[in-house]
Steps between C-alpha positions, in 0.01 A plus 500: 500500500789741442436872522784582261559296187834344422674693221609281210814564295282637217321745731816625675615857450866590438596515869323174579656330195844600627429355845352185345809454281737541796291268715497234228877523456568485872239250622389321181145636523291795611327448835127572510564748782721696260233485229238644737739760641574614144182708521722739699855497355653654814343228714619233256856636518492474880370143490762406241775645719372299795484181292858547384625562853300214648558228242839550336749266664805712414344802673392339826760222506324317785249264339486358152204591276342153532492521879352850485228376263418215740477747790262718297287197410486372860413846635221534245361159594513575874310825440235331290598689187329348195714695257 
């Protein structure tokens, strides 16, 4: 059971709405980690910055987004992550 609830679009404050909008435009959706982090807008901004740096192909230029997603999935599976 989660200790912090996931913030929906309807429940989001102005700062969270802005991050949600940017996340949707950039990645096509809002990650649940971002929705939980939105309880603390400064934390959510840091996570968003990390996501942009880690996943955007034109920023890193080394691996395409699909390969990065497969690496994330494999790492989660190896660590027994059920999320």
